[in-house]
N, C-alpha and C positions, 0 to 999 in steps of 0.2 A: 108309670115308669119308675124303675129302681136303679140306683147307681150306688157305687162304693164311695166311701170317705175319700179315698185316694183319687178317684175320678173327678170328684167335685173339686177337690183342692187343686188338681192339675188344670181344670177348666178356669178356675179363678186365677191362677197364676198366668195362664195364657192371656186372659182378659186384662190383667194388670200390665203385662208386657205390651199388649196392643196400645193401651192408653198412654203408656210411657213412650212408646215409639210415635204415636200420633200427635200427642200434645207436648212431648218433651218433659213429662213429670219426673221428678227425682224423689224417690221415697224418703230421702234424708232432708228435704228442703221445706216441708211444711207450706203453710198458707202463703208464704211470700210468692209462691209460684203463680198465684192468681190475684194478687194485689193489683188493682187498677185494670183487670182483664175484662174482656167482653163476656156477656152472659153464657154463651156456649162453652167456653173454657171453664168458667166457674162451675157450671153444671157437670162438665166432664170430670173436674177434680172431685165433686161431690160423689159421683159414681165410683171414682178411684178410691176415695176413702171408705166408702161403704163396702167395697170388695175386699179391701185390706181388713176391715173389721170382721167381715164374714169369715175370712180365711183364719184369722186368729181365734174366733170363736169355735170353729171346727177343730183346729189344731189343738186348742187347749180344753176341748170338751165342755165348752160353755153353752152349747145349744140347750135351750130349755131352762137355763139358770136365770134367776131374777138379777137384774142389773142394778 
């Protein structure tokens, strides 16, 4: 399967919005959102952060770069 950069970024934004709606995550609030939370919420926040990082890597052409 092939897809464009724009399609992938759009998909990631939709996933981020879904997690924000489902779990009430605020992109400006950091890890305070999961302090003293149950495991499911912590795992969902980990997914949220991973998606944000992936979006940034695609946006700034960091795919394949050494971190």
